mmCIF file as Biopython writes it, N, C-alpha, C and O atoms, coordinates in Angstrom:
data_model
#
loop_
_atom_site.group_PDB
_atom_site.id
_atom_site.type_symbol
_atom_site.label_atom_id
_atom_site.label_alt_id
_atom_site.label_comp_id
_atom_site.label_asym_id
_atom_site.label_entity_id
_atom_site.label_seq_id
_atom_site.pdbx_PDB_ins_code
_atom_site.Cartn_x
_atom_site.Cartn_y
_atom_site.Cartn_z
_atom_site.occupancy
_atom_site.B_iso_or_equiv
_atom_site.auth_seq_id
_atom_site.auth_asym_id
_atom_site.pdbx_PDB_model_num
ATOM 1   N N  . MET A ? 1  ? 3.348   -26.321 56.836 1.0 0.0 1  A 1 
ATOM 2   C CA . MET A ? 1  ? 3.320   -26.645 58.221 1.0 0.0 1  A 1 
ATOM 3   C C  . MET A ? 1  ? 2.888   -28.198 58.015 1.0 0.0 1  A 1 
ATOM 4   O O  . MET A ? 1  ? 1.688   -28.472 58.040 1.0 0.0 1  A 1 
ATOM 5   N N  . ASN A ? 2  ? 3.671   -29.019 57.851 1.0 0.0 2  A 1 
ATOM 6   C CA . ASN A ? 2  ? 3.324   -30.459 57.993 1.0 0.0 2  A 1 
ATOM 7   C C  . ASN A ? 2  ? 2.457   -30.840 57.095 1.0 0.0 2  A 1 
ATOM 8   O O  . ASN A ? 2  ? 1.696   -31.765 57.378 1.0 0.0 2  A 1 
ATOM 9   N N  . GLY A ? 3  ? 2.392   -30.226 55.862 1.0 0.0 3  A 1 
ATOM 10  C CA . GLY A ? 3  ? 1.320   -30.525 54.722 1.0 0.0 3  A 1 
ATOM 11  C C  . GLY A ? 3  ? -0.043  -30.113 55.135 1.0 0.0 3  A 1 
ATOM 12  O O  . GLY A ? 3  ? -0.984  -30.534 54.461 1.0 0.0 3  A 1 
ATOM 13  N N  . GLN A ? 4  ? -0.288  -29.300 56.216 1.0 0.0 4  A 1 
ATOM 14  C CA . GLN A ? 4  ? -1.626  -28.652 56.426 1.0 0.0 4  A 1 
ATOM 15  C C  . GLN A ? 4  ? -1.820  -27.407 55.593 1.0 0.0 4  A 1 
ATOM 16  O O  . GLN A ? 4  ? -0.892  -26.605 55.484 1.0 0.0 4  A 1 
ATOM 17  N N  . PRO A ? 5  ? -2.813  -27.236 55.087 1.0 0.0 5  A 1 
ATOM 18  C CA . PRO A ? 5  ? -3.196  -25.916 54.513 1.0 0.0 5  A 1 
ATOM 19  C C  . PRO A ? 5  ? -3.010  -24.722 55.424 1.0 0.0 5  A 1 
ATOM 20  O O  . PRO A ? 5  ? -3.371  -24.766 56.600 1.0 0.0 5  A 1 
ATOM 21  N N  . CYS A ? 6  ? -2.403  -23.577 54.841 1.0 0.0 6  A 1 
ATOM 22  C CA . CYS A ? 6  ? -2.118  -22.576 55.678 1.0 0.0 6  A 1 
ATOM 23  C C  . CYS A ? 6  ? -2.897  -21.278 55.017 1.0 0.0 6  A 1 
ATOM 24  O O  . CYS A ? 6  ? -3.428  -21.341 53.907 1.0 0.0 6  A 1 
ATOM 25  N N  . ILE A ? 7  ? -2.897  -20.145 55.804 1.0 0.0 7  A 1 
ATOM 26  C CA . ILE A ? 7  ? -3.351  -19.021 55.404 1.0 0.0 7  A 1 
ATOM 27  C C  . ILE A ? 7  ? -2.318  -18.144 54.661 1.0 0.0 7  A 1 
ATOM 28  O O  . ILE A ? 7  ? -1.245  -17.922 55.222 1.0 0.0 7  A 1 
ATOM 29  N N  . ARG A ? 8  ? -2.526  -17.719 53.646 1.0 0.0 8  A 1 
ATOM 30  C CA . ARG A ? 8  ? -1.426  -16.854 52.844 1.0 0.0 8  A 1 
ATOM 31  C C  . ARG A ? 8  ? -0.130  -17.326 53.272 1.0 0.0 8  A 1 
ATOM 32  O O  . ARG A ? 8  ? 0.117   -18.525 53.402 1.0 0.0 8  A 1 
ATOM 33  N N  . ASN A ? 9  ? 0.790   -16.305 53.516 1.0 0.0 9  A 1 
ATOM 34  C CA . ASN A ? 9  ? 2.258   -16.537 53.845 1.0 0.0 9  A 1 
ATOM 35  C C  . ASN A ? 9  ? 2.374   -16.539 55.415 1.0 0.0 9  A 1 
ATOM 36  O O  . ASN A ? 9  ? 3.463   -16.428 55.977 1.0 0.0 9  A 1 
ATOM 37  N N  . LEU A ? 10 ? 1.190   -16.670 56.078 1.0 0.0 10 A 1 
ATOM 38  C CA . LEU A ? 10 ? 1.187   -16.742 57.642 1.0 0.0 10 A 1 
ATOM 39  C C  . LEU A ? 10 ? 1.588   -18.106 58.217 1.0 0.0 10 A 1 
ATOM 40  O O  . LEU A ? 10 ? 1.393   -19.110 57.531 1.0 0.0 10 A 1 
ATOM 41  N N  . ARG A ? 11 ? 2.107   -18.196 59.370 1.0 0.0 11 A 1 
ATOM 42  C CA . ARG A ? 11 ? 2.276   -19.533 59.935 1.0 0.0 11 A 1 
ATOM 43  C C  . ARG A ? 11 ? 1.189   -20.004 60.633 1.0 0.0 11 A 1 
ATOM 44  O O  . ARG A ? 11 ? 1.335   -20.633 61.681 1.0 0.0 11 A 1 
ATOM 45  N N  . LEU A ? 12 ? -0.171  -19.699 60.029 1.0 0.0 12 A 1 
ATOM 46  C CA . LEU A ? 12 ? -1.313  -20.069 60.669 1.0 0.0 12 A 1 
ATOM 47  C C  . LEU A ? 12 ? -1.953  -21.157 59.739 1.0 0.0 12 A 1 
ATOM 48  O O  . LEU A ? 12 ? -2.004  -20.954 58.526 1.0 0.0 12 A 1 
ATOM 49  N N  . THR A ? 13 ? -2.470  -22.376 60.330 1.0 0.0 13 A 1 
ATOM 50  C CA . THR A ? 13 ? -3.016  -23.285 59.518 1.0 0.0 13 A 1 
ATOM 51  C C  . THR A ? 13 ? -4.654  -22.986 59.490 1.0 0.0 13 A 1 
ATOM 52  O O  . THR A ? 13 ? -5.206  -22.292 60.344 1.0 0.0 13 A 1 
ATOM 53  N N  . VAL A ? 14 ? -5.243  -23.525 58.535 1.0 0.0 14 A 1 
ATOM 54  C CA . VAL A ? 14 ? -6.765  -23.397 58.346 1.0 0.0 14 A 1 
ATOM 55  C C  . VAL A ? 14 ? -7.366  -23.855 59.814 1.0 0.0 14 A 1 
ATOM 56  O O  . VAL A ? 14 ? -8.146  -23.164 60.470 1.0 0.0 14 A 1 
ATOM 57  N N  . ARG A ? 15 ? -6.946  -24.923 60.141 1.0 0.0 15 A 1 
ATOM 58  C CA . ARG A ? 15 ? -7.404  -25.651 61.444 1.0 0.0 15 A 1 
ATOM 59  C C  . ARG A ? 15 ? -7.123  -24.767 62.542 1.0 0.0 15 A 1 
ATOM 60  O O  . ARG A ? 15 ? -7.975  -24.836 63.427 1.0 0.0 15 A 1 
ATOM 61  N N  . ARG A ? 16 ? -6.096  -23.878 62.775 1.0 0.0 16 A 1 
ATOM 62  C CA . ARG A ? 16 ? -5.877  -23.009 63.811 1.0 0.0 16 A 1 
ATOM 63  C C  . ARG A ? 16 ? -6.859  -21.914 63.888 1.0 0.0 16 A 1 
ATOM 64  O O  . ARG A ? 16 ? -7.375  -21.470 64.914 1.0 0.0 16 A 1 
ATOM 65  N N  . VAL A ? 17 ? -7.085  -21.470 62.467 1.0 0.0 17 A 1 
ATOM 66  C CA . VAL A ? 17 ? -8.080  -20.234 62.334 1.0 0.0 17 A 1 
ATOM 67  C C  . VAL A ? 17 ? -9.426  -20.688 62.690 1.0 0.0 17 A 1 
ATOM 68  O O  . VAL A ? 17 ? -10.221 -19.877 63.167 1.0 0.0 17 A 1 
ATOM 69  N N  . ILE A ? 18 ? -9.769  -21.969 62.494 1.0 0.0 18 A 1 
ATOM 70  C CA . ILE A ? 18 ? -11.134 -22.326 62.987 1.0 0.0 18 A 1 
ATOM 71  C C  . ILE A ? 18 ? -11.270 -22.476 64.512 1.0 0.0 18 A 1 
ATOM 72  O O  . ILE A ? 18 ? -12.311 -22.246 65.127 1.0 0.0 18 A 1 
ATOM 73  N N  . GLU A ? 19 ? -10.060 -22.905 65.085 1.0 0.0 19 A 1 
ATOM 74  C CA . GLU A ? 19 ? -9.966  -22.966 66.436 1.0 0.0 19 A 1 
ATOM 75  C C  . GLU A ? 19 ? -9.982  -21.715 67.132 1.0 0.0 19 A 1 
ATOM 76  O O  . GLU A ? 19 ? -10.547 -21.546 68.212 1.0 0.0 19 A 1 
ATOM 77  N N  . LEU A ? 20 ? -9.260  -20.712 66.399 1.0 0.0 20 A 1 
ATOM 78  C CA . LEU A ? 20 ? -9.433  -19.295 66.942 1.0 0.0 20 A 1 
ATOM 79  C C  . LEU A ? 20 ? -10.739 -18.769 66.922 1.0 0.0 20 A 1 
ATOM 80  O O  . LEU A ? 20 ? -11.012 -18.001 67.844 1.0 0.0 20 A 1 
ATOM 81  N N  . LEU A ? 21 ? -11.698 -19.027 65.998 1.0 0.0 21 A 1 
ATOM 82  C CA . LEU A ? 21 ? -12.741 -18.338 65.834 1.0 0.0 21 A 1 
ATOM 83  C C  . LEU A ? 21 ? -13.677 -19.115 67.048 1.0 0.0 21 A 1 
ATOM 84  O O  . LEU A ? 21 ? -14.452 -18.464 67.748 1.0 0.0 21 A 1 
ATOM 85  N N  . ALA A ? 22 ? -13.538 -20.242 67.163 1.0 0.0 22 A 1 
ATOM 86  C CA . ALA A ? 22 ? -14.250 -20.895 68.488 1.0 0.0 22 A 1 
ATOM 87  C C  . ALA A ? 22 ? -13.659 -20.326 69.836 1.0 0.0 22 A 1 
ATOM 88  O O  . ALA A ? 22 ? -14.423 -20.308 70.801 1.0 0.0 22 A 1 
ATOM 89  N N  . THR A ? 23 ? -12.553 -19.925 69.972 1.0 0.0 23 A 1 
ATOM 90  C CA . THR A ? 23 ? -11.876 -19.477 71.124 1.0 0.0 23 A 1 
ATOM 91  C C  . THR A ? 23 ? -12.174 -18.059 71.339 1.0 0.0 23 A 1 
ATOM 92  O O  . THR A ? 23 ? -12.308 -17.656 72.495 1.0 0.0 23 A 1 
ATOM 93  N N  . TYR A ? 24 ? -12.298 -17.210 70.283 1.0 0.0 24 A 1 
ATOM 94  C CA . TYR A ? 24 ? -12.656 -15.819 70.385 1.0 0.0 24 A 1 
ATOM 95  C C  . TYR A ? 24 ? -13.795 -15.529 69.627 1.0 0.0 24 A 1 
ATOM 96  O O  . TYR A ? 24 ? -13.706 -15.109 68.473 1.0 0.0 24 A 1 
ATOM 97  N N  . PRO A ? 25 ? -14.948 -15.739 70.244 1.0 0.0 25 A 1 
ATOM 98  C CA . PRO A ? 25 ? -16.213 -15.253 69.688 1.0 0.0 25 A 1 
ATOM 99  C C  . PRO A ? 25 ? -16.371 -13.933 69.530 1.0 0.0 25 A 1 
ATOM 100 O O  . PRO A ? 25 ? -17.223 -13.539 68.733 1.0 0.0 25 A 1 
ATOM 101 N N  . ASP A ? 26 ? -15.645 -13.090 70.200 1.0 0.0 26 A 1 
ATOM 102 C CA . ASP A ? 26 ? -15.510 -11.461 69.869 1.0 0.0 26 A 1 
ATOM 103 C C  . ASP A ? 26 ? -14.539 -11.238 68.874 1.0 0.0 26 A 1 
ATOM 104 O O  . ASP A ? 26 ? -13.345 -11.393 69.134 1.0 0.0 26 A 1 
ATOM 105 N N  . GLN A ? 27 ? -14.954 -10.870 67.691 1.0 0.0 27 A 1 
ATOM 106 C CA . GLN A ? 27 ? -13.986 -10.621 66.552 1.0 0.0 27 A 1 
ATOM 107 C C  . GLN A ? 27 ? -12.988 -9.483  67.088 1.0 0.0 27 A 1 
ATOM 108 O O  . GLN A ? 27 ? -11.806 -9.601  66.765 1.0 0.0 27 A 1 
ATOM 109 N N  . GLU A ? 28 ? -13.332 -8.498  67.801 1.0 0.0 28 A 1 
ATOM 110 C CA . GLU A ? 28 ? -12.387 -7.488  68.012 1.0 0.0 28 A 1 
ATOM 111 C C  . GLU A ? 28 ? -11.291 -8.146  68.995 1.0 0.0 28 A 1 
ATOM 112 O O  . GLU A ? 28 ? -10.149 -7.692  68.920 1.0 0.0 28 A 1 
ATOM 113 N N  . GLU A ? 29 ? -11.502 -8.976  69.726 1.0 0.0 29 A 1 
ATOM 114 C CA . GLU A ? 29 ? -10.356 -9.609  70.612 1.0 0.0 29 A 1 
ATOM 115 C C  . GLU A ? 29 ? -9.596  -10.471 69.709 1.0 0.0 29 A 1 
ATOM 116 O O  . GLU A ? 29 ? -8.384  -10.562 69.905 1.0 0.0 29 A 1 
ATOM 117 N N  . LEU A ? 30 ? -10.155 -11.138 68.714 1.0 0.0 30 A 1 
ATOM 118 C CA . LEU A ? 30 ? -9.508  -11.940 67.902 1.0 0.0 30 A 1 
ATOM 119 C C  . LEU A ? 30 ? -8.434  -10.980 67.125 1.0 0.0 30 A 1 
ATOM 120 O O  . LEU A ? 30 ? -7.233  -11.251 67.115 1.0 0.0 30 A 1 
ATOM 121 N N  . ARG A ? 31 ? -8.919  -9.971  66.555 1.0 0.0 31 A 1 
ATOM 122 C CA . ARG A ? 31 ? -8.138  -8.960  65.811 1.0 0.0 31 A 1 
ATOM 123 C C  . ARG A ? 31 ? -6.865  -8.388  66.753 1.0 0.0 31 A 1 
ATOM 124 O O  . ARG A ? 31 ? -5.750  -8.148  66.290 1.0 0.0 31 A 1 
ATOM 125 N N  . GLN A ? 32 ? -7.175  -8.248  67.901 1.0 0.0 32 A 1 
ATOM 126 C CA . GLN A ? 32 ? -6.156  -7.578  68.798 1.0 0.0 32 A 1 
ATOM 127 C C  . GLN A ? 32 ? -5.154  -8.638  68.937 1.0 0.0 32 A 1 
ATOM 128 O O  . GLN A ? 32 ? -3.986  -8.286  68.768 1.0 0.0 32 A 1 
ATOM 129 N N  . GLU A ? 33 ? -5.389  -9.902  69.220 1.0 0.0 33 A 1 
ATOM 130 C CA . GLU A ? 33 ? -4.394  -11.030 69.255 1.0 0.0 33 A 1 
ATOM 131 C C  . GLU A ? 33 ? -3.759  -11.339 68.003 1.0 0.0 33 A 1 
ATOM 132 O O  . GLU A ? 33 ? -2.550  -11.570 67.992 1.0 0.0 33 A 1 
ATOM 133 N N  . PHE A ? 34 ? -4.479  -11.370 66.885 1.0 0.0 34 A 1 
ATOM 134 C CA . PHE A ? 34 ? -3.803  -11.686 65.675 1.0 0.0 34 A 1 
ATOM 135 C C  . PHE A ? 34 ? -4.045  -10.604 64.715 1.0 0.0 34 A 1 
ATOM 136 O O  . PHE A ? 34 ? -4.942  -10.861 63.913 1.0 0.0 34 A 1 
ATOM 137 N N  . PRO A ? 35 ? -3.506  -9.514  64.592 1.0 0.0 35 A 1 
ATOM 138 C CA . PRO A ? 35 ? -3.695  -8.261  63.828 1.0 0.0 35 A 1 
ATOM 139 C C  . PRO A ? 35 ? -3.327  -8.725  62.426 1.0 0.0 35 A 1 
ATOM 140 O O  . PRO A ? 35 ? -3.853  -8.080  61.519 1.0 0.0 35 A 1 
ATOM 141 N N  . GLU A ? 36 ? -2.567  -9.667  62.101 1.0 0.0 36 A 1 
ATOM 142 C CA . GLU A ? 36 ? -2.314  -10.044 60.626 1.0 0.0 36 A 1 
ATOM 143 C C  . GLU A ? 36 ? -3.485  -10.883 60.099 1.0 0.0 36 A 1 
ATOM 144 O O  . GLU A ? 36 ? -3.574  -11.026 58.879 1.0 0.0 36 A 1 
ATOM 145 N N  . LEU A ? 37 ? -4.396  -11.454 60.910 1.0 0.0 37 A 1 
ATOM 146 C CA . LEU A ? 37 ? -5.406  -12.224 60.330 1.0 0.0 37 A 1 
ATOM 147 C C  . LEU A ? 37 ? -6.444  -11.191 59.797 1.0 0.0 37 A 1 
ATOM 148 O O  . LEU A ? 37 ? -6.906  -10.300 60.510 1.0 0.0 37 A 1 
ATOM 149 N N  . GLU A ? 38 ? -6.799  -11.389 58.400 1.0 0.0 38 A 1 
ATOM 150 C CA . GLU A ? 38 ? -7.735  -10.537 57.818 1.0 0.0 38 A 1 
ATOM 151 C C  . GLU A ? 38 ? -9.093  -11.163 57.697 1.0 0.0 38 A 1 
ATOM 152 O O  . GLU A ? 38 ? -9.225  -12.384 57.774 1.0 0.0 38 A 1 
ATOM 153 N N  . ASP A ? 39 ? -10.099 -10.353 57.509 1.0 0.0 39 A 1 
ATOM 154 C CA . ASP A ? 39 ? -11.449 -10.960 57.463 1.0 0.0 39 A 1 
ATOM 155 C C  . ASP A ? 39 ? -11.531 -11.983 56.091 1.0 0.0 39 A 1 
ATOM 156 O O  . ASP A ? 39 ? -12.282 -12.959 56.111 1.0 0.0 39 A 1 
ATOM 157 N N  . GLU A ? 40 ? -10.749 -11.687 54.990 1.0 0.0 40 A 1 
ATOM 158 C CA . GLU A ? 40 ? -10.813 -12.614 54.002 1.0 0.0 40 A 1 
ATOM 159 C C  . GLU A ? 40 ? -10.036 -13.831 54.264 1.0 0.0 40 A 1 
ATOM 160 O O  . GLU A ? 40 ? -10.384 -14.819 53.618 1.0 0.0 40 A 1 
ATOM 161 N N  . ASP A ? 41 ? -9.068  -13.959 55.066 1.0 0.0 41 A 1 
ATOM 162 C CA . ASP A ? 41 ? -8.291  -15.060 55.559 1.0 0.0 41 A 1 
ATOM 163 C C  . ASP A ? 41 ? -9.424  -15.993 56.309 1.0 0.0 41 A 1 
ATOM 164 O O  . ASP A ? 41 ? -9.409  -17.200 56.069 1.0 0.0 41 A 1 
ATOM 165 N N  . ILE A ? 42 ? -10.271 -15.527 57.088 1.0 0.0 42 A 1 
ATOM 166 C CA . ILE A ? 42 ? -11.160 -16.107 57.935 1.0 0.0 42 A 1 
ATOM 167 C C  . ILE A ? 42 ? -12.279 -16.774 56.946 1.0 0.0 42 A 1 
ATOM 168 O O  . ILE A ? 42 ? -12.726 -17.917 57.040 1.0 0.0 42 A 1 
ATOM 169 N N  . ARG A ? 43 ? -12.607 -15.832 56.022 1.0 0.0 43 A 1 
ATOM 170 C CA . ARG A ? 43 ? -13.715 -16.292 55.057 1.0 0.0 43 A 1 
ATOM 171 C C  . ARG A ? 43 ? -13.297 -17.432 54.145 1.0 0.0 43 A 1 
ATOM 172 O O  . ARG A ? 43 ? -14.057 -18.325 53.770 1.0 0.0 43 A 1 
ATOM 173 N N  . GLN A ? 44 ? -11.891 -17.306 53.795 1.0 0.0 44 A 1 
ATOM 174 C CA . GLN A ? 44 ? -11.441 -18.388 52.999 1.0 0.0 44 A 1 
ATOM 175 C C  . GLN A ? 44 ? -11.160 -19.825 53.758 1.0 0.0 44 A 1 
ATOM 176 O O  . GLN A ? 44 ? -11.250 -20.927 53.215 1.0 0.0 44 A 1 
ATOM 177 N N  . ALA A ? 45 ? -10.801 -19.576 55.132 1.0 0.0 45 A 1 
ATOM 178 C CA . ALA A ? 45 ? -10.673 -20.838 55.860 1.0 0.0 45 A 1 
ATOM 179 C C  . ALA A ? 45 ? -11.998 -21.440 56.085 1.0 0.0 45 A 1 
ATOM 180 O O  . ALA A ? 45 ? -12.113 -22.665 56.055 1.0 0.0 45 A 1 
ATOM 181 N N  . LEU A ? 46 ? -12.956 -20.710 56.297 1.0 0.0 46 A 1 
ATOM 182 C CA . LEU A ? 46 ? -14.449 -21.254 56.480 1.0 0.0 46 A 1 
ATOM 183 C C  . LEU A ? 46 ? -14.894 -21.981 55.153 1.0 0.0 46 A 1 
ATOM 184 O O  . LEU A ? 46 ? -15.442 -23.081 55.231 1.0 0.0 46 A 1 
ATOM 185 N N  . ILE A ? 47 ? -14.678 -21.415 54.011 1.0 0.0 47 A 1 
ATOM 186 C CA . ILE A ? 47 ? -15.017 -21.942 52.594 1.0 0.0 47 A 1 
ATOM 187 C C  . ILE A ? 47 ? -14.220 -23.383 52.440 1.0 0.0 47 A 1 
ATOM 188 O O  . ILE A ? 47 ? -14.812 -24.405 52.094 1.0 0.0 47 A 1 
ATOM 189 N N  . PHE A ? 48 ? -12.880 -23.343 52.724 1.0 0.0 48 A 1 
ATOM 190 C CA . PHE A ? 48 ? -11.944 -24.432 52.614 1.0 0.0 48 A 1 
ATOM 191 C C  . PHE A ? 48 ? -12.575 -25.670 53.567 1.0 0.0 48 A 1 
ATOM 192 O O  . PHE A ? 48 ? -12.769 -26.788 53.091 1.0 0.0 48 A 1 
ATOM 193 N N  . VAL A ? 49 ? -12.848 -25.364 54.853 1.0 0.0 49 A 1 
ATOM 194 C CA . VAL A ? 49 ? -13.341 -26.398 55.641 1.0 0.0 49 A 1 
ATOM 195 C C  . VAL A ? 49 ? -14.691 -26.953 55.287 1.0 0.0 49 A 1 
ATOM 196 O O  . VAL A ? 49 ? -14.984 -28.148 55.303 1.0 0.0 49 A 1 
ATOM 197 N N  . SER A ? 50 ? -15.483 -25.951 54.963 1.0 0.0 50 A 1 
ATOM 198 C CA . SER A ? 50 ? -16.915 -26.399 54.710 1.0 0.0 50 A 1 
ATOM 199 C C  . SER A ? 50 ? -16.952 -27.234 53.347 1.0 0.0 50 A 1 
ATOM 200 O O  . SER A ? 50 ? -17.929 -27.935 53.086 1.0 0.0 50 A 1 
ATOM 201 N N  . SER A ? 51 ? -15.941 -27.144 52.554 1.0 0.0 51 A 1 
ATOM 202 C CA . SER A ? 51 ? -15.833 -28.103 51.349 1.0 0.0 51 A 1 
ATOM 203 C C  . SER A ? 51 ? -15.606 -29.542 51.632 1.0 0.0 51 A 1 
ATOM 204 O O  . SER A ? 51 ? -15.823 -30.451 50.830 1.0 0.0 51 A 1 
ATOM 205 N N  . TYR A ? 52 ? -15.081 -29.692 53.021 1.0 0.0 52 A 1 
ATOM 206 C CA . TYR A ? 52 ? -14.701 -31.018 53.290 1.0 0.0 52 A 1 
ATOM 207 C C  . TYR A ? 52 ? -15.915 -31.792 54.086 1.0 0.0 52 A 1 
ATOM 208 O O  . TYR A ? 52 ? -15.858 -32.961 54.466 1.0 0.0 52 A 1 
ATOM 209 N N  . LEU A ? 53 ? -16.950 -30.955 54.247 1.0 0.0 53 A 1 
ATOM 210 C CA . LEU A ? 53 ? -17.867 -31.647 55.292 1.0 0.0 53 A 1 
ATOM 211 C C  . LEU A ? 53 ? -19.230 -32.028 54.515 1.0 0.0 53 A 1 
ATOM 212 O O  . LEU A ? 53 ? -19.652 -31.358 53.573 1.0 0.0 53 A 1 
ATOM 213 N N  . ASP A ? 54 ? -19.812 -33.078 54.971 1.0 0.0 54 A 1 
ATOM 214 C CA . ASP A ? 54 ? -20.963 -33.500 54.539 1.0 0.0 54 A 1 
ATOM 215 C C  . ASP A ? 54 ? -22.102 -33.353 55.613 1.0 0.0 54 A 1 
ATOM 216 O O  . ASP A ? 54 ? -21.967 -33.776 56.761 1.0 0.0 54 A 1 
ATOM 217 N N  . ASP A ? 55 ? -23.111 -32.790 55.207 1.0 0.0 55 A 1 
ATOM 218 C CA . ASP A ? 55 ? -24.302 -32.538 56.255 1.0 0.0 55 A 1 
ATOM 219 C C  . ASP A ? 55 ? -25.266 -33.575 56.282 1.0 0.0 55 A 1 
ATOM 220 O O  . ASP A ? 55 ? -25.548 -34.262 55.300 1.0 0.0 55 A 1 
ATOM 221 N N  . ARG A ? 56 ? -25.756 -33.686 57.372 1.0 0.0 56 A 1 
ATOM 222 C CA . ARG A ? 56 ? -26.987 -34.642 57.585 1.0 0.0 56 A 1 
ATOM 223 C C  . ARG A ? 56 ? -27.516 -34.258 58.997 1.0 0.0 56 A 1 
ATOM 224 O O  . ARG A ? 56 ? -26.823 -33.700 59.848 1.0 0.0 56 A 1 
ATOM 225 N N  . ILE A ? 57 ? -28.765 -34.602 59.149 1.0 0.0 57 A 1 
ATOM 226 C CA . ILE A ? 57 ? -29.482 -34.191 60.400 1.0 0.0 57 A 1 
ATOM 227 C C  . ILE A ? 57 ? -29.558 -35.422 61.162 1.0 0.0 57 A 1 
ATOM 228 O O  . ILE A ? 57 ? -29.813 -36.484 60.594 1.0 0.0 57 A 1 
ATOM 229 N N  . ILE A ? 58 ? -29.342 -35.346 62.479 1.0 0.0 58 A 1 
ATOM 230 C CA . ILE A ? 58 ? -29.492 -36.545 63.179 1.0 0.0 58 A 1 
ATOM 231 C C  . ILE A ? 58 ? -30.363 -36.049 64.487 1.0 0.0 58 A 1 
ATOM 232 O O  . ILE A ? 58 ? -30.343 -34.892 64.908 1.0 0.0 58 A 1 
ATOM 233 N N  . GLU A ? 59 ? -31.093 -37.074 65.028 1.0 0.0 59 A 1 
ATOM 234 C CA . GLU A ? 59 ? -32.036 -37.028 66.177 1.0 0.0 59 A 1 
ATOM 235 C C  . GLU A ? 59 ? -31.228 -37.186 67.464 1.0 0.0 59 A 1 
ATOM 236 O O  . GLU A ? 59 ? -30.481 -38.154 67.608 1.0 0.0 59 A 1 
ATOM 237 N N  . LEU A ? 60 ? -31.367 -36.265 68.381 1.0 0.0 60 A 1 
ATOM 238 C CA . LEU A ? 60 ? -30.638 -36.273 69.572 1.0 0.0 60 A 1 
ATOM 239 C C  . LEU A ? 60 ? -31.653 -36.762 70.595 1.0 0.0 60 A 1 
ATOM 240 O O  . LEU A ? 60 ? -32.852 -36.762 70.313 1.0 0.0 60 A 1 
ATOM 241 N N  . PRO A ? 61 ? -31.207 -37.178 71.767 1.0 0.0 61 A 1 
ATOM 242 C CA . PRO A ? 61 ? -32.191 -37.712 72.895 1.0 0.0 61 A 1 
ATOM 243 C C  . PRO A ? 61 ? -33.082 -36.636 73.185 1.0 0.0 61 A 1 
ATOM 244 O O  . PRO A ? 61 ? -32.645 -35.490 73.076 1.0 0.0 61 A 1 
ATOM 245 N N  . GLY A ? 62 ? -34.298 -36.831 73.548 1.0 0.0 62 A 1 
ATOM 246 C CA . GLY A ? 62 ? -35.354 -35.758 73.704 1.0 0.0 62 A 1 
ATOM 247 C C  . GLY A ? 62 ? -35.972 -35.068 72.559 1.0 0.0 62 A 1 
ATOM 248 O O  . GLY A ? 62 ? -36.635 -34.033 72.636 1.0 0.0 62 A 1 
ATOM 249 N N  . GLY A ? 63 ? -35.698 -35.730 71.491 1.0 0.0 63 A 1 
ATOM 250 C CA . GLY A ? 63 ? -36.388 -35.279 70.250 1.0 0.0 63 A 1 
ATOM 251 C C  . GLY A ? 63 ? -35.870 -34.097 69.510 1.0 0.0 63 A 1 
ATOM 252 O O  . GLY A ? 63 ? -36.454 -33.546 68.577 1.0 0.0 63 A 1 
ATOM 253 N N  . VAL A ? 64 ? -34.704 -33.752 70.020 1.0 0.0 64 A 1 
ATOM 254 C CA . VAL A ? 64 ? -34.018 -32.397 69.554 1.0 0.0 64 A 1 
ATOM 255 C C  . VAL A ? 64 ? -33.206 -32.869 68.107 1.0 0.0 64 A 1 
ATOM 256 O O  . VAL A ? 64 ? -32.471 -33.856 68.111 1.0 0.0 64 A 1 
ATOM 257 N N  . ARG A ? 65 ? -33.385 -32.205 67.120 1.0 0.0 65 A 1 
ATOM 258 C CA . ARG A ? 65 ? -32.854 -32.373 65.747 1.0 0.0 65 A 1 
ATOM 259 C C  . ARG A ? 65 ? -31.697 -31.376 65.730 1.0 0.0 65 A 1 
ATOM 260 O O  . ARG A ? 65 ? -31.823 -30.218 66.128 1.0 0.0 65 A 1 
ATOM 261 N N  . THR A ? 66 ? -30.568 -31.886 65.250 1.0 0.0 66 A 1 
ATOM 262 C CA . THR A ? 66 ? -29.623 -30.949 64.862 1.0 0.0 66 A 1 
ATOM 263 C C  . THR A ? 66 ? -28.819 -31.251 63.605 1.0 0.0 66 A 1 
ATOM 264 O O  . THR A ? 66 ? -28.879 -32.390 63.141 1.0 0.0 66 A 1 
ATOM 265 N N  . ARG A ? 67 ? -28.066 -30.313 63.013 1.0 0.0 67 A 1 
ATOM 266 C CA . ARG A ? 67 ? -27.321 -30.711 61.743 1.0 0.0 67 A 1 
ATOM 267 C C  . ARG A ? 67 ? -26.071 -31.167 62.227 1.0 0.0 67 A 1 
ATOM 268 O O  . ARG A ? 67 ? -25.581 -30.617 63.213 1.0 0.0 67 A 1 
ATOM 269 N N  . PHE A ? 68 ? -25.443 -32.187 61.608 1.0 0.0 68 A 1 
ATOM 270 C CA . PHE A ? 68 ? -24.246 -32.895 62.047 1.0 0.0 68 A 1 
ATOM 271 C C  . PHE A ? 68 ? -23.350 -32.975 60.759 1.0 0.0 68 A 1 
ATOM 272 O O  . PHE A ? 68 ? -23.761 -33.527 59.739 1.0 0.0 68 A 1 
ATOM 273 N N  . SER A ? 69 ? -22.177 -32.431 60.847 1.0 0.0 69 A 1 
ATOM 274 C CA . SER A ? 69 ? -21.268 -32.681 59.651 1.0 0.0 69 A 1 
ATOM 275 C C  . SER A ? 69 ? -20.121 -33.588 59.964 1.0 0.0 69 A 1 
ATOM 276 O O  . SER A ? 69 ? -19.489 -33.556 61.020 1.0 0.0 69 A 1 
ATOM 277 N N  . TYR A ? 70 ? -19.882 -34.474 58.871 1.0 0.0 70 A 1 
ATOM 278 C CA . TYR A ? 70 ? -18.832 -35.543 59.138 1.0 0.0 70 A 1 
ATOM 279 C C  . TYR A ? 70 ? -18.493 -35.806 57.715 1.0 0.0 70 A 1 
ATOM 280 O O  . TYR A ? 70 ? -19.233 -35.926 56.739 1.0 0.0 70 A 1 
ATOM 281 N N  . HIS A ? 71 ? -17.017 -35.875 57.842 1.0 0.0 71 A 1 
ATOM 282 C CA . HIS A ? 71 ? -16.256 -36.144 56.583 1.0 0.0 71 A 1 
ATOM 283 C C  . HIS A ? 71 ? -15.411 -37.465 56.738 1.0 0.0 71 A 1 
ATOM 284 O O  . HIS A ? 71 ? -14.412 -37.462 57.457 1.0 0.0 71 A 1 
ATOM 285 N N  . GLY A ? 72 ? -15.818 -38.604 56.056 1.0 0.0 72 A 1 
ATOM 286 C CA . GLY A ? 72 ? -15.006 -39.614 56.354 1.0 0.0 72 A 1 
ATOM 287 C C  . GLY A ? 72 ? -15.449 -40.771 55.672 1.0 0.0 72 A 1 
ATOM 288 O O  . GLY A ? 72 ? -14.843 -41.834 55.801 1.0 0.0 72 A 1 
#
């Protein structure tokens, strides 16, 4: 799909799977909407994305510290 990494033989990109995880925090609802998506597909998508991120901790206003990932 336009050179983007995809899940198995599905027409779902890794990016779309990550977006779905953010959209459907309830895994059961995600499974109902996308029954072809397996737990291993989600795990592999997360592994793939995490391999492209560099972690660093940044200071937010108010003294709050958070982990920020950036690749670039």
